[in-house]
C-alpha positions as CSV (number, residue, x, y, z in Angstrom):
1,M,0.4,0.2,0.3
2,R,1.3,3.3,-0.8
3,A,0.5,6.9,1.6
4,I,-1.5,9.4,-0.9
5,G,1.4,12.2,-1.5
6,L,1.3,15.8,-0.7
7,V,4.8,17.6,-1.5
8,S,5.5,18.5,2.7
9,V,6.4,21.9,1.8
10,T,2.6,22.3,0.8
11,L,0.9,20.4,4.5
12,A,4.5,22.1,6.0
13,T,2.1,25.9,5.6
14,L,-1.1,24.7,5.7
15,A,-0.3,22.7,9.2
16,L,1.4,25.4,10.9
17,G,-1.4,28.0,9.7
18,A,-1.6,29.2,6.3
19,T,-5.6,28.8,4.8
20,N,-5.4,27.1,1.2
21,A,-6.1,23.9,-0.3
22,A,-4.5,20.6,-1.2
23,A,-4.6,17.7,-3.9
24,A,-3.0,15.1,-3.7
25,D,-2.1,13.5,-6.4
26,S,-4.9,9.9,-8.2
27,Y,-4.7,7.1,-6.2
28,C,-5.9,3.7,-7.6
29,A,-7.0,1.9,-4.6
30,T,-7.9,-2.2,-5.8
31,Y,-9.7,-4.8,-3.9
32,S,-10.0,-8.6,-4.8
33,D,-12.3,-11.0,-2.4
34,Q,-13.7,-14.8,-2.8
35,K,-15.3,-16.5,0.3
36,G,-16.9,-19.7,0.6
37,G,-17.4,-19.7,-3.5
38,S,-16.4,-20.3,-6.9
39,E,-17.4,-16.3,-7.3
40,K,-14.4,-13.5,-6.9
41,Y,-15.6,-9.9,-6.1
42,N,-13.5,-7.0,-7.5
43,I,-13.2,-3.9,-7.0
44,S,-10.4,-0.6,-8.1
45,F,-11.7,2.8,-8.1
46,T,-9.7,5.9,-8.4
47,I,-9.8,9.0,-5.3
48,T,-7.9,12.3,-5.7
49,P,-8.7,13.4,-2.2
50,T,-8.9,18.1,-1.6
51,V,-7.9,19.5,1.9
52,T,-8.5,22.9,2.8
53,F,-6.5,24.0,6.2
54,A,-7.3,26.9,8.1
55,G,-5.5,27.6,11.5
56,G,-3.4,24.6,10.9
57,K,-6.6,22.1,11.1
58,A,-7.9,20.6,8.6
59,T,-11.8,22.5,7.8
60,K,-12.5,20.4,4.1
61,A,-12.0,17.9,2.9
62,T,-13.4,15.7,-0.4
63,L,-12.5,12.3,-1.5
64,N,-13.2,13.4,-5.6
65,W,-13.9,9.3,-6.2
66,S,-13.3,8.1,-9.8
67,D,-13.3,5.2,-12.5
68,I,-15.0,2.9,-10.2
69,Q,-15.0,-0.3,-11.6
70,G,-15.7,-4.0,-10.4
71,S,-18.0,-6.9,-10.6
72,A,-21.7,-5.6,-10.5
73,L,-22.6,-6.2,-6.4
74,A,-19.4,-4.4,-5.2
75,K,-19.7,-1.5,-7.8
76,G,-23.3,-1.1,-6.9
77,A,-22.1,-0.8,-3.0
78,V,-19.2,1.3,-3.8
79,W,-20.5,3.6,-6.4
80,S,-24.1,4.7,-4.1
81,A,-21.1,5.7,-1.4
82,A,-19.3,7.3,-3.9
83,T,-21.8,9.0,-5.0
84,L,-23.3,10.2,-1.9
85,D,-20.0,11.5,-0.4
86,N,-19.1,13.5,-4.3
87,N,-22.8,15.3,-4.5
88,V,-23.3,15.2,-0.4
89,G,-19.8,15.0,1.4
90,V,-20.6,11.5,3.9
91,F,-17.2,10.7,4.7
92,E,-16.4,14.5,4.9
93,G,-16.5,14.5,8.4
94,T,-14.4,11.8,9.5
95,T,-11.4,12.6,6.6
96,V,-11.0,15.8,7.9
97,E,-11.2,14.3,11.9
98,Q,-8.4,11.4,10.6
99,I,-6.4,14.3,9.5
100,N,-6.6,16.5,12.4
101,A,-5.3,13.1,14.3
102,F,-2.8,12.7,12.5
103,F,-1.1,16.0,12.7
104,G,-1.6,16.2,16.1
105,P,-1.3,13.7,18.8
106,R,-1.0,10.3,16.8
107,C,2.2,11.7,14.7
108,D,3.6,14.3,16.6
109,E,7.1,13.4,15.3
110,V,5.5,14.1,12.4
111,K,5.0,18.1,13.3
112,D,9.0,18.1,14.3
113,E,9.6,16.8,10.9
114,L,7.1,19.9,9.1
115,G,8.9,22.7,10.6
116,K,12.3,22.0,9.7
């Protein structure tokens, strides 16, 4: 698994107080599962996250889902969730919380590196 990339200088500027949006590289995720039967469930999708920071904290985050491919059952479930998220932002609150937790209590060593 590869991390979703943002330029570290951009992250440092945003995390230290600038107000601006940062767009990450597109990331393609692929998953395959075969549970006890002969049918295999495959799914792949691309996200291109954009995060808005203000005062050193994420205030808005969109995942920007696209290119959803897979078996009918898997694609139907992911497509529904992705469409809701792209249009209403159902995952925005959780995504913002996780970004702020990453820059806060869960990763203080990253904060030290950002100030350099």
